[in-house]
C-alpha positions as YAML, in Angstrom:
chain: A
units: angstrom
residues:
- id: 1
  name: MET
  ca: [-0.06, 0.02, 0.07]
- id: 2
  name: SER
  ca: [1.36, 3.31, -0.90]
- id: 3
  name: LEU
  ca: [1.48, 6.08, 1.65]
- id: 4
  name: THR
  ca: [0.64, 9.87, 1.34]
- id: 5
  name: LEU
  ca: [1.40, 12.42, 4.28]
- id: 6
  name: ARG
  ca: [-0.51, 15.24, 4.70]
- id: 7
  name: GLY
  ca: [-0.09, 18.29, 6.68]
- id: 8
  name: PRO
  ca: [2.20, 21.50, 7.03]
- id: 9
  name: ALA
  ca: [5.29, 21.29, 5.57]
- id: 10
  name: LEU
  ca: [8.74, 23.20, 4.63]
- id: 11
  name: VAL
  ca: [8.87, 23.11, 0.88]
- id: 12
  name: ASP
  ca: [11.38, 25.31, -1.06]
- id: 13
  name: ASP
  ca: [12.38, 27.33, 2.25]
- id: 14
  name: THR
  ca: [8.40, 28.09, 3.10]
- id: 15
  name: VAL
  ca: [6.15, 26.52, 5.57]
- id: 16
  name: LEU
  ca: [3.15, 25.82, 3.77]
- id: 17
  name: PRO
  ca: [-0.11, 24.97, 5.91]
- id: 18
  name: ASP
  ca: [-1.38, 21.97, 3.78]
- id: 19
  name: VAL
  ca: [0.85, 19.69, 1.92]
- id: 20
  name: LEU
  ca: [0.44, 16.27, 0.05]
- id: 21
  name: VAL
  ca: [3.94, 14.04, 0.14]
- id: 22
  name: HIS
  ca: [3.36, 11.20, -1.80]
- id: 23
  name: LEU
  ca: [5.57, 8.15, -1.13]
- id: 24
  name: ASP
  ca: [6.66, 5.58, -3.58]
- id: 25
  name: GLY
  ca: [8.71, 2.94, -1.23]
- id: 26
  name: GLU
  ca: [11.90, 4.46, 0.09]
- id: 27
  name: ARG
  ca: [11.42, 7.52, -2.41]
- id: 28
  name: ILE
  ca: [9.22, 10.73, -2.45]
- id: 29
  name: ALA
  ca: [7.15, 10.39, -5.76]
- id: 30
  name: ALA
  ca: [5.67, 13.88, -5.23]
- id: 31
  name: VAL
  ca: [5.11, 16.92, -3.11]
- id: 32
  name: ALA
  ca: [1.91, 18.72, -4.11]
- id: 33
  name: PRO
  ca: [0.63, 21.67, -1.76]
- id: 34
  name: VAL
  ca: [-3.01, 22.29, -1.19]
- id: 35
  name: ALA
  ca: [-4.83, 25.39, -2.20]
- id: 36
  name: PRO
  ca: [-6.66, 26.66, 0.59]
- id: 37
  name: GLY
  ca: [-10.34, 25.90, 0.34]
- id: 38
  name: VAL
  ca: [-9.61, 23.49, -2.52]
- id: 39
  name: GLU
  ca: [-9.92, 19.83, -1.45]
- id: 40
  name: PRO
  ca: [-7.57, 17.47, -3.54]
- id: 41
  name: PRO
  ca: [-9.33, 14.50, -5.78]
- id: 42
  name: PRO
  ca: [-9.41, 11.36, -4.10]
- id: 43
  name: ALA
  ca: [-6.92, 8.90, -4.45]
- id: 44
  name: ALA
  ca: [-6.48, 7.40, -7.65]
- id: 45
  name: HIS
  ca: [-5.59, 3.94, -6.41]
- id: 46
  name: ALA
  ca: [-7.72, 2.19, -3.65]
- id: 47
  name: ALA
  ca: [-4.58, 0.78, -2.31]
- id: 48
  name: GLU
  ca: [-3.04, 4.58, -1.25]
- id: 49
  name: ARG
  ca: [-3.30, 5.49, 2.18]
- id: 50
  name: VAL
  ca: [-3.61, 8.93, 3.42]
- id: 51
  name: GLU
  ca: [-2.06, 9.74, 6.92]
- id: 52
  name: TRP
  ca: [-2.64, 12.99, 8.41]
- id: 53
  name: VAL
  ca: [0.57, 14.60, 10.29]
- id: 54
  name: ALA
  ca: [0.24, 16.36, 13.53]
- id: 55
  name: GLY
  ca: [3.19, 18.93, 13.27]
- id: 56
  name: THR
  ca: [5.36, 20.11, 10.69]
- id: 57
  name: MET
  ca: [7.32, 18.04, 8.23]
- id: 58
  name: LEU
  ca: [11.01, 18.97, 7.37]
- id: 59
  name: PRO
  ca: [13.42, 17.10, 5.44]
- id: 60
  name: ALA
  ca: [15.41, 15.02, 7.95]
- id: 61
  name: TYR
  ca: [18.93, 16.31, 9.11]
- id: 62
  name: VAL
  ca: [22.32, 15.61, 7.75]
- id: 63
  name: ASP
  ca: [25.24, 15.23, 10.20]
- id: 64
  name: LEU
  ca: [28.71, 16.01, 9.00]
- id: 65
  name: HIS
  ca: [30.53, 15.27, 12.04]
- id: 66
  name: CYS
  ca: [29.29, 12.74, 14.88]
- id: 67
  name: HIS
  ca: [31.41, 10.53, 16.90]
- id: 68
  name: GLY
  ca: [28.71, 8.67, 18.64]
- id: 69
  name: GLY
  ca: [25.44, 8.61, 20.84]
- id: 70
  name: GLY
  ca: [23.26, 6.73, 23.16]
- id: 71
  name: GLY
  ca: [25.97, 5.41, 25.05]
- id: 72
  name: THR
  ca: [28.48, 4.18, 22.48]
- id: 73
  name: ALA
  ca: [30.66, 5.51, 19.86]
- id: 74
  name: PHE
  ca: [32.17, 4.71, 16.61]
- id: 75
  name: THR
  ca: [35.67, 5.02, 18.42]
- id: 76
  name: ASP
  ca: [34.72, 1.90, 20.41]
- id: 77
  name: LEU
  ca: [35.74, -0.18, 17.46]
- id: 78
  name: ARG
  ca: [32.98, -2.84, 17.87]
- id: 79
  name: GLU
  ca: [30.58, -3.31, 15.05]
- id: 80
  name: ASP
  ca: [27.40, -3.52, 17.59]
- id: 81
  name: ALA
  ca: [28.45, -0.16, 19.26]
- id: 82
  name: ALA
  ca: [28.97, 1.48, 15.78]
- id: 83
  name: VAL
  ca: [25.52, 0.06, 14.72]
- id: 84
  name: ALA
  ca: [23.76, 1.54, 17.94]
- id: 85
  name: ALA
  ca: [25.39, 4.87, 17.67]
- id: 86
  name: ALA
  ca: [24.17, 5.45, 14.14]
- id: 87
  name: GLU
  ca: [20.58, 4.09, 14.91]
- id: 88
  name: HIS
  ca: [20.43, 6.38, 17.82]
- id: 89
  name: HIS
  ca: [20.93, 9.37, 16.03]
- id: 90
  name: HIS
  ca: [18.68, 8.07, 13.06]
- id: 91
  name: ARG
  ca: [15.90, 7.91, 15.56]
- id: 92
  name: ALA
  ca: [16.92, 11.50, 16.83]
- id: 93
  name: GLY
  ca: [16.41, 12.95, 13.31]
- id: 94
  name: SER
  ca: [19.87, 12.89, 11.85]
- id: 95
  name: THR
  ca: [18.87, 9.92, 9.18]
- id: 96
  name: SER
  ca: [21.95, 10.51, 7.00]
- id: 97
  name: LEU
  ca: [25.47, 11.02, 8.92]
- id: 98
  name: LEU
  ca: [29.05, 10.35, 8.78]
- id: 99
  name: ALA
  ca: [30.81, 8.17, 11.27]
- id: 100
  name: SER
  ca: [33.77, 10.35, 12.80]
- id: 101
  name: LEU
  ca: [36.86, 8.64, 14.27]
- id: 102
  name: VAL
  ca: [39.22, 10.73, 16.50]
- id: 103
  name: THR
  ca: [42.91, 10.34, 16.48]
- id: 104
  name: MET
  ca: [44.54, 6.86, 17.31]
- id: 105
  name: SER
  ca: [47.39, 4.74, 16.78]
- id: 106
  name: PRO
  ca: [48.04, 3.61, 13.07]
- id: 107
  name: SER
  ca: [46.59, 0.28, 13.90]
- id: 108
  name: ASP
  ca: [43.61, 1.17, 15.66]
- id: 109
  name: LEU
  ca: [42.64, 3.76, 12.89]
- id: 110
  name: GLU
  ca: [43.00, 1.11, 10.10]
- id: 111
  name: ARG
  ca: [40.46, -1.26, 12.34]
- id: 112
  name: GLY
  ca: [37.97, 1.58, 12.50]
- id: 113
  name: VAL
  ca: [38.38, 2.66, 8.90]
- id: 114
  name: ALA
  ca: [37.55, -0.79, 7.87]
- id: 115
  name: MET
  ca: [34.89, -1.54, 10.28]
- id: 116
  name: LEU
  ca: [32.92, 1.51, 9.28]
- id: 117
  name: ALA
  ca: [33.53, 0.72, 5.68]
- id: 118
  name: GLU
  ca: [31.22, -2.30, 6.25]
- id: 119
  name: LEU
  ca: [28.82, -0.14, 7.88]
- id: 120
  name: ALA
  ca: [28.87, 2.15, 4.93]
- id: 121
  name: ASP
  ca: [28.27, -0.68, 2.35]
- id: 122
  name: ASP
  ca: [25.17, -1.57, 4.33]
- id: 123
  name: GLY
  ca: [23.88, 2.16, 4.29]
- id: 124
  name: LEU
  ca: [23.79, 2.57, 7.87]
- id: 125
  name: VAL
  ca: [26.10, 5.54, 7.83]
- id: 126
  name: ASP
  ca: [26.77, 7.42, 4.73]
- id: 127
  name: GLY
  ca: [30.68, 7.74, 4.71]
- id: 128
  name: ILE
  ca: [33.76, 8.00, 7.20]
- id: 129
  name: HIS
  ca: [35.40, 11.20, 8.63]
- id: 130
  name: LEU
  ca: [39.01, 11.20, 10.19]
- id: 131
  name: GLU
  ca: [39.35, 13.61, 12.65]
- id: 132
  name: GLY
  ca: [43.07, 13.59, 12.82]
- id: 133
  name: PRO
  ca: [45.63, 12.32, 13.39]
- id: 134
  name: TRP
  ca: [47.19, 14.85, 11.39]
- id: 135
  name: LEU
  ca: [46.51, 17.82, 13.63]
- id: 136
  name: ALA
  ca: [48.08, 20.60, 15.47]
- id: 137
  name: GLU
  ca: [49.15, 19.69, 19.11]
- id: 138
  name: ALA
  ca: [48.71, 22.91, 20.18]
- id: 139
  name: ARG
  ca: [44.81, 22.91, 19.29]
- id: 140
  name: CYS
  ca: [44.39, 19.12, 19.85]
- id: 141
  name: GLY
  ca: [41.47, 19.64, 22.05]
- id: 142
  name: ALA
  ca: [40.19, 16.21, 23.14]
- id: 143
  name: HIS
  ca: [42.68, 14.40, 20.70]
- id: 144
  name: ASP
  ca: [45.69, 12.32, 22.32]
- id: 145
  name: PRO
  ca: [48.72, 14.52, 21.56]
- id: 146
  name: THR
  ca: [51.32, 11.64, 21.42]
- id: 147
  name: LEU
  ca: [49.43, 10.31, 18.93]
- id: 148
  name: LEU
  ca: [49.23, 13.25, 16.44]
- id: 149
  name: ARG
  ca: [51.69, 13.02, 13.54]
- id: 150
  name: ASP
  ca: [52.48, 14.37, 10.20]
- id: 151
  name: PRO
  ca: [50.92, 12.63, 6.98]
- id: 152
  name: SER
  ca: [52.84, 10.20, 5.05]
- id: 153
  name: LEU
  ca: [51.59, 9.19, 1.57]
- id: 154
  name: ALA
  ca: [51.71, 5.72, 2.42]
- id: 155
  name: GLU
  ca: [49.41, 5.83, 5.52]
- id: 156
  name: VAL
  ca: [46.84, 7.93, 3.49]
- id: 157
  name: GLU
  ca: [46.99, 5.48, 0.94]
- id: 158
  name: ARG
  ca: [46.58, 2.58, 3.22]
- id: 159
  name: LEU
  ca: [43.52, 4.19, 4.99]
- id: 160
  name: ILE
  ca: [42.04, 4.99, 1.55]
- id: 161
  name: ALA
  ca: [42.24, 1.60, 0.20]
- id: 162
  name: LEU
  ca: [40.61, 0.26, 3.59]
- id: 163
  name: GLY
  ca: [37.59, 2.78, 3.46]
- id: 164
  name: ARG
  ca: [36.92, 1.50, -0.18]
- id: 165
  name: GLY
  ca: [35.51, 4.67, -1.52]
- id: 166
  name: HIS
  ca: [33.81, 5.63, 1.92]
- id: 167
  name: ILE
  ca: [36.16, 8.22, 3.43]
- id: 168
  name: ARG
  ca: [34.34, 11.07, 2.72]
- id: 169
  name: GLN
  ca: [36.18, 13.94, 5.18]
- id: 170
  name: VAL
  ca: [39.54, 14.40, 6.68]
- id: 171
  name: THR
  ca: [39.91, 17.08, 9.16]
- id: 172
  name: LEU
  ca: [43.64, 18.32, 9.08]
- id: 173
  name: ALA
  ca: [46.06, 21.20, 10.17]
- id: 174
  name: PRO
  ca: [47.50, 22.73, 6.96]
- id: 175
  name: GLU
  ca: [50.63, 24.02, 8.70]
- id: 176
  name: ARG
  ca: [52.32, 20.48, 9.85]
- id: 177
  name: ASP
  ca: [55.05, 19.24, 7.40]
- id: 178
  name: HIS
  ca: [53.26, 17.83, 4.11]
- id: 179
  name: GLY
  ca: [49.86, 19.22, 5.21]
- id: 180
  name: LEU
  ca: [49.38, 21.13, 1.87]
- id: 181
  name: ASP
  ca: [50.45, 17.83, 0.01]
- id: 182
  name: LEU
  ca: [47.98, 15.83, 2.20]
- id: 183
  name: VAL
  ca: [45.13, 18.48, 0.94]
- id: 184
  name: ARG
  ca: [46.22, 17.47, -2.58]
- id: 185
  name: TRP
  ca: [46.36, 13.70, -1.83]
- id: 186
  name: LEU
  ca: [42.91, 13.81, -0.45]
- id: 187
  name: THR
  ca: [41.07, 16.06, -3.08]
- id: 188
  name: SER
  ca: [42.78, 13.99, -5.84]
- id: 189
  name: ALA
  ca: [40.96, 10.95, -4.46]
- id: 190
  name: GLY
  ca: [37.35, 12.90, -4.06]
- id: 191
  name: ILE
  ca: [37.82, 13.30, -0.32]
- id: 192
  name: HIS
  ca: [36.85, 16.47, 1.33]
- id: 193
  name: ALA
  ca: [39.71, 18.19, 3.10]
- id: 194
  name: ALA
  ca: [38.56, 20.04, 6.19]
- id: 195
  name: VAL
  ca: [40.77, 22.52, 8.09]
- id: 196
  name: GLY
  ca: [40.61, 22.04, 11.72]
- id: 197
  name: HIS
  ca: [42.50, 21.73, 15.21]
- id: 198
  name: THR
  ca: [45.10, 23.96, 13.60]
- id: 199
  name: THR
  ca: [47.27, 27.04, 14.61]
- id: 200
  name: ALA
  ca: [47.54, 27.82, 10.91]
- id: 201
  name: THR
  ca: [47.89, 31.57, 9.78]
- id: 202
  name: TYR
  ca: [45.92, 33.00, 7.51]
- id: 203
  name: ALA
  ca: [48.08, 32.75, 4.78]
- id: 204
  name: GLN
  ca: [48.30, 28.85, 5.36]
- id: 205
  name: VAL
  ca: [44.56, 28.37, 5.34]
- id: 206
  name: GLU
  ca: [44.43, 30.40, 2.00]
- id: 207
  name: GLN
  ca: [46.99, 27.81, 0.35]
- id: 208
  name: ALA
  ca: [44.96, 25.00, 1.96]
- id: 209
  name: VAL
  ca: [41.76, 26.57, 0.46]
- id: 210
  name: ALA
  ca: [43.52, 26.99, -3.21]
- id: 211
  name: ALA
  ca: [44.56, 23.33, -2.68]
- id: 212
  name: GLY
  ca: [41.33, 21.98, -2.70]
- id: 213
  name: ALA
  ca: [40.27, 22.15, 1.07]
- id: 214
  name: ASP
  ca: [36.60, 22.97, 1.19]
- id: 215
  name: LEU
  ca: [35.40, 22.40, 4.73]
- id: 216
  name: ALA
  ca: [36.16, 24.04, 8.06]
- id: 217
  name: THR
  ca: [35.67, 21.37, 11.06]
- id: 218
  name: HIS
  ca: [33.56, 23.17, 13.82]
- id: 219
  name: LEU
  ca: [34.65, 26.83, 13.27]
- id: 220
  name: PHE
  ca: [36.08, 28.72, 16.12]
- id: 221
  name: ASN
  ca: [36.77, 25.52, 17.95]
- id: 222
  name: GLY
  ca: [40.31, 24.15, 17.88]
- id: 223
  name: MET
  ca: [41.50, 27.19, 16.34]
- id: 224
  name: ASP
  ca: [43.53, 30.20, 17.33]
- id: 225
  name: PRO
  ca: [40.70, 33.08, 18.67]
- id: 226
  name: TRP
  ca: [40.15, 35.79, 15.81]
- id: 227
  name: HIS
  ca: [42.84, 38.79, 16.78]
- id: 228
  name: HIS
  ca: [42.43, 41.73, 14.67]
- id: 229
  name: ARG
  ca: [46.04, 42.14, 14.09]
- id: 230
  name: LYS
  ca: [46.62, 38.20, 13.67]
- id: 231
  name: PRO
  ca: [43.22, 37.02, 11.80]
- id: 232
  name: GLY
  ca: [44.40, 33.48, 11.70]
- id: 233
  name: ALA
  ca: [42.25, 30.42, 10.75]
- id: 234
  name: VAL
  ca: [38.87, 31.72, 11.64]
- id: 235
  name: ALA
  ca: [39.02, 34.82, 9.52]
- id: 236
  name: ALA
  ca: [40.49, 33.06, 6.49]
- id: 237
  name: LEU
  ca: [37.64, 30.30, 6.65]
- id: 238
  name: MET
  ca: [34.96, 32.97, 7.00]
- id: 239
  name: ARG
  ca: [36.01, 34.96, 4.28]
- id: 240
  name: SER
  ca: [36.29, 31.72, 1.93]
- id: 241
  name: ALA
  ca: [32.89, 30.57, 3.04]
- id: 242
  name: ALA
  ca: [31.57, 34.11, 2.12]
- id: 243
  name: ARG
  ca: [32.87, 33.60, -1.19]
- id: 244
  name: GLY
  ca: [31.32, 30.17, -1.49]
- id: 245
  name: ALA
  ca: [34.77, 28.05, -1.56]
- id: 246
  name: VAL
  ca: [34.28, 26.55, 1.92]
- id: 247
  name: THR
  ca: [31.25, 25.24, 4.00]
- id: 248
  name: VAL
  ca: [31.93, 25.94, 7.49]
- id: 249
  name: GLU
  ca: [30.42, 23.61, 10.52]
- id: 250
  name: LEU
  ca: [29.33, 24.85, 13.55]
- id: 251
  name: ILE
  ca: [28.41, 23.25, 16.82]
- id: 252
  name: ALA
  ca: [25.49, 25.42, 17.69]
- id: 253
  name: ASP
  ca: [24.67, 23.80, 21.08]
- id: 254
  name: GLY
  ca: [25.37, 26.67, 23.23]
- id: 255
  name: ALA
  ca: [28.43, 25.21, 25.02]
- id: 256
  name: HIS
  ca: [30.73, 25.42, 21.76]
- id: 257
  name: LEU
  ca: [29.48, 28.65, 20.48]
- id: 258
  name: SER
  ca: [27.05, 31.18, 21.64]
- id: 259
  name: ASP
  ca: [23.65, 31.88, 20.04]
- id: 260
  name: ASP
  ca: [25.19, 35.48, 19.18]
- id: 261
  name: THR
  ca: [28.05, 33.81, 17.26]
- id: 262
  name: VAL
  ca: [25.93, 31.46, 15.71]
- id: 263
  name: ARG
  ca: [23.60, 34.03, 14.16]
- id: 264
  name: THR
  ca: [26.49, 36.27, 13.25]
- id: 265
  name: VAL
  ca: [28.03, 33.75, 11.17]
- id: 266
  name: LEU
  ca: [24.80, 32.62, 9.40]
- id: 267
  name: ASP
  ca: [24.23, 36.21, 8.70]
- id: 268
  name: LEU
  ca: [27.99, 36.93, 7.41]
- id: 269
  name: VAL
  ca: [28.47, 33.82, 5.68]
- id: 270
  name: GLY
  ca: [24.86, 32.55, 4.69]
- id: 271
  name: VAL
  ca: [23.25, 29.37, 5.31]
- id: 272
  name: ASP
  ca: [24.15, 27.89, 2.05]
- id: 273
  name: HIS
  ca: [27.66, 27.71, 3.47]
- id: 274
  name: VAL
  ca: [27.22, 26.60, 7.01]
- id: 275
  name: ALA
  ca: [26.52, 23.11, 8.18]
- id: 276
  name: PHE
  ca: [25.28, 22.57, 11.80]
- id: 277
  name: VAL
  ca: [26.97, 19.39, 13.30]
- id: 278
  name: SER
  ca: [26.55, 17.80, 16.66]
- id: 279
  name: ASP
  ca: [30.17, 16.41, 17.00]
- id: 280
  name: ALA
  ca: [28.32, 14.12, 19.39]
- id: 281
  name: MET
  ca: [30.25, 11.73, 21.53]
- id: 282
  name: ALA
  ca: [28.76, 8.84, 23.48]
- id: 283
  name: ALA
  ca: [26.84, 10.81, 25.90]
- id: 284
  name: ALA
  ca: [24.51, 12.18, 23.50]
- id: 285
  name: GLY
  ca: [21.10, 11.27, 24.60]
- id: 286
  name: VAL
  ca: [22.34, 9.67, 27.81]
- id: 287
  name: GLY
  ca: [23.39, 12.28, 30.18]
- id: 288
  name: ASP
  ca: [26.22, 13.32, 32.78]
- id: 289
  name: GLY
  ca: [28.70, 10.73, 33.80]
- id: 290
  name: SER
  ca: [31.91, 9.37, 33.10]
- id: 291
  name: TYR
  ca: [33.09, 8.17, 29.20]
- id: 292
  name: VAL
  ca: [35.87, 7.34, 27.04]
- id: 293
  name: LEU
  ca: [36.59, 9.02, 23.62]
- id: 294
  name: GLY
  ca: [39.58, 7.70, 21.78]
- id: 295
  name: GLY
  ca: [41.07, 6.22, 24.99]
- id: 296
  name: LEU
  ca: [40.75, 9.34, 26.82]
- id: 297
  name: SER
  ca: [38.64, 9.64, 30.17]
- id: 298
  name: VAL
  ca: [35.77, 12.27, 29.67]
- id: 299
  name: VAL
  ca: [33.45, 13.68, 32.55]
- id: 300
  name: VAL
  ca: [29.91, 15.03, 31.17]
- id: 301
  name: ASP
  ca: [28.68, 17.53, 33.54]
- id: 302
  name: HIS
  ca: [25.54, 19.59, 33.28]
- id: 303
  name: GLY
  ca: [25.44, 18.57, 29.62]
- id: 304
  name: ILE
  ca: [29.04, 19.53, 28.71]
- id: 305
  name: ALA
  ca: [31.62, 16.97, 27.66]
- id: 306
  name: ARG
  ca: [35.24, 17.61, 28.94]
- id: 307
  name: LEU
  ca: [38.59, 15.74, 29.48]
- id: 308
  name: ALA
  ca: [38.93, 14.35, 32.74]
- id: 309
  name: ARG
  ca: [42.27, 16.02, 32.62]
- id: 310
  name: ASP
  ca: [44.20, 17.73, 30.00]
- id: 311
  name: PRO
  ca: [47.82, 16.47, 29.16]
- id: 312
  name: ASP
  ca: [49.25, 19.53, 31.23]
- id: 313
  name: GLY
  ca: [47.13, 18.04, 34.44]
- id: 314
  name: THR
  ca: [44.54, 20.84, 34.05]
- id: 315
  name: THR
  ca: [41.47, 19.72, 35.51]
- id: 316
  name: PRO
  ca: [38.56, 19.89, 34.12]
- id: 317
  name: GLY
  ca: [40.19, 19.46, 30.51]
- id: 318
  name: SER
  ca: [39.06, 20.72, 27.15]
- id: 319
  name: ILE
  ca: [35.66, 20.46, 25.90]
- id: 320
  name: ALA
  ca: [35.48, 16.88, 24.40]
- id: 321
  name: GLY
  ca: [32.55, 16.72, 21.49]
- id: 322
  name: GLY
  ca: [29.21, 17.33, 21.99]
- id: 323
  name: THR
  ca: [26.37, 15.58, 23.72]
- id: 324
  name: SER
  ca: [23.51, 17.26, 21.73]
- id: 325
  name: HIS
  ca: [22.05, 16.05, 18.23]
- id: 326
  name: VAL
  ca: [21.59, 18.05, 15.29]
- id: 327
  name: ALA
  ca: [17.84, 18.52, 15.98]
- id: 328
  name: ASP
  ca: [18.37, 20.07, 19.39]
- id: 329
  name: ILE
  ca: [20.67, 22.40, 17.62]
- id: 330
  name: VAL
  ca: [18.20, 23.38, 15.03]
- id: 331
  name: ALA
  ca: [15.53, 23.74, 17.73]
- id: 332
  name: ARG
  ca: [18.00, 26.08, 19.79]
- id: 333
  name: ALA
  ca: [18.19, 28.27, 16.79]
- id: 334
  name: VAL
  ca: [14.69, 28.62, 16.31]
- id: 335
  name: ALA
  ca: [14.43, 29.56, 20.00]
- id: 336
  name: SER
  ca: [17.24, 32.07, 19.55]
- id: 337
  name: GLY
  ca: [15.22, 33.94, 16.99]
- id: 338
  name: VAL
  ca: [16.32, 32.15, 13.84]
- id: 339
  name: PRO
  ca: [13.78, 31.64, 11.32]
- id: 340
  name: MET
  ca: [12.33, 27.92, 10.75]
- id: 341
  name: ALA
  ca: [13.58, 27.86, 7.28]
- id: 342
  name: TYR
  ca: [16.93, 29.45, 8.05]
- id: 343
  name: ALA
  ca: [17.42, 27.28, 10.79]
- id: 344
  name: VAL
  ca: [16.86, 24.21, 8.84]
- id: 345
  name: ARG
  ca: [18.74, 24.51, 5.75]
- id: 346
  name: PRO
  ca: [22.22, 24.32, 7.40]
- id: 347
  name: ALA
  ca: [20.93, 20.81, 8.86]
- id: 348
  name: THR
  ca: [19.57, 19.75, 5.82]
- id: 349
  name: ARG
  ca: [20.32, 20.97, 2.20]
- id: 350
  name: THR
  ca: [23.76, 22.66, 2.72]
- id: 351
  name: PRO
  ca: [25.59, 19.53, 4.48]
- id: 352
  name: ALA
  ca: [23.69, 17.40, 1.92]
- id: 353
  name: ARG
  ca: [25.03, 19.42, -1.00]
- id: 354
  name: ALA
  ca: [28.49, 19.58, 0.57]
- id: 355
  name: LEU
  ca: [28.66, 15.62, 0.35]
- id: 356
  name: GLY
  ca: [27.21, 15.38, -2.84]
- id: 357
  name: LEU
  ca: [24.00, 13.50, -1.37]
- id: 358
  name: ALA
  ca: [21.52, 14.72, -4.11]
- id: 359
  name: ASP
  ca: [18.72, 13.05, -3.00]
- id: 360
  name: ARG
  ca: [18.74, 14.22, 0.63]
- id: 361
  name: GLY
  ca: [18.08, 17.64, 2.35]
- id: 362
  name: SER
  ca: [14.81, 18.91, 1.19]
- id: 363
  name: LEU
  ca: [10.89, 17.46, 0.52]
- id: 364
  name: ALA
  ca: [11.10, 17.09, -3.22]
- id: 365
  name: ALA
  ca: [10.26, 14.21, -5.93]
- id: 366
  name: GLY
  ca: [12.89, 11.93, -5.97]
- id: 367
  name: SER
  ca: [14.64, 12.51, -2.84]
- id: 368
  name: ARG
  ca: [14.66, 9.78, -0.38]
- id: 369
  name: ALA
  ca: [11.93, 9.79, 1.98]
- id: 370
  name: ASP
  ca: [13.73, 10.89, 5.00]
- id: 371
  name: LEU
  ca: [11.86, 13.46, 7.14]
- id: 372
  name: VAL
  ca: [11.22, 14.45, 10.54]
- id: 373
  name: VAL
  ca: [7.84, 16.06, 11.93]
- id: 374
  name: VAL
  ca: [8.39, 18.74, 14.65]
- id: 375
  name: ASP
  ca: [6.29, 20.58, 16.92]
- id: 376
  name: GLY
  ca: [5.88, 24.32, 17.47]
- id: 377
  name: ASP
  ca: [9.23, 24.38, 19.31]
- id: 378
  name: ALA
  ca: [11.05, 22.75, 16.42]
- id: 379
  name: ARG
  ca: [11.21, 19.58, 18.45]
- id: 380
  name: PRO
  ca: [11.06, 16.38, 16.76]
- id: 381
  name: THR
  ca: [8.12, 14.10, 17.38]
- id: 382
  name: ARG
  ca: [8.39, 11.74, 14.70]
- id: 383
  name: VAL
  ca: [11.22, 10.49, 12.19]
- id: 384
  name: MET
  ca: [10.94, 8.48, 8.82]
- id: 385
  name: ARG
  ca: [14.12, 6.94, 7.19]
- id: 386
  name: ARG
  ca: [13.90, 5.14, 3.61]
- id: 387
  name: GLY
  ca: [9.87, 5.52, 3.77]
- id: 388
  name: ARG
  ca: [9.62, 3.95, 7.29]
- id: 389
  name: TRP
  ca: [8.78, 5.21, 10.67]
- id: 390
  name: LEU
  ca: [11.31, 4.84, 13.22]
- id: 391
  name: GLU
  ca: [10.82, 4.04, 16.89]
- id: 392
  name: PRO
  ca: [10.78, 7.47, 18.44]
- id: 393
  name: LEU
  ca: [13.96, 8.73, 20.71]
- id: 394
  name: LEU
  ca: [12.28, 8.96, 23.86]
- id: 395
  name: PRO
  ca: [13.26, 12.62, 25.67]
...
């Protein structure tokens, strides 16, 4: 039996009060707004079922940067843990996501890539994101500084081979030895190079962008602050984004960035070049407590994850990933005054386009039948993936 969903929906950046979304298996067959006072004709086929939706239908979210959630992480290097983490975020509204790995030893990184490639084959995740190990020690954040290293072509080629086409993004510090070479190696293999966890100067970032880097990993976080006489990576990446050359990630959860900063970047750069990301670790959807991220001890207190101890002994340590979902970030943006359509695009169409997922990010004919239904506060009440309603994620 085919299914048609009816109710308010975000179509072409406008919330329309009455829309028919016709599904054909895993795909959207048609999207038809209903004019006020004009009742649509009855279903052409007796087998068609119309389901009224209580809430507003949005395209489901796309998360470019996610380490785990629901108590498990991709860095656990266990298939059951990785499956649980991915399904947790699917039920939270991010029906498409990259599985992110933090800095690890060469052997563990290879294990992680090989495991996640299997999950990508099965369609559970939409690719692999390597956040490290080619990062700057001074801006390592929650990455083990003893495992950071300069890139070598041999290691990169080995990981690309193990990924079997599923490595989609790599975060790197372009100022490292062979950092610009790494950008070229990745882009020549069709992999997005993302500038992040870096002490790069403005000029070094411009060189990386010229070499092919087109993403910025969690703008502001893991970078030198923007100084008016030493603008550094933040200014260079924002300028490149405003010119259409780079998409910048924002962890707009209120802990990594203030709401004012988020609104400012959206207005200066534009929603077509901003991607909301969760950077979620295992605690997302679980709560406060003790966790492990990439072999490092993490304590979550009042929803903020921090290393239990920085390498220099400072306690608490650096922020160690997020504990929110992209859906939480969209709802927060709306609550801070960002219009619904303006808040949704950085979580849907922009990241989908950045990854080349042409069938995600919008409610349109031919798109995969992935959608979220939200209430008046932009909080998800239902999630559909591949034309099937998922078990809702309990609050």
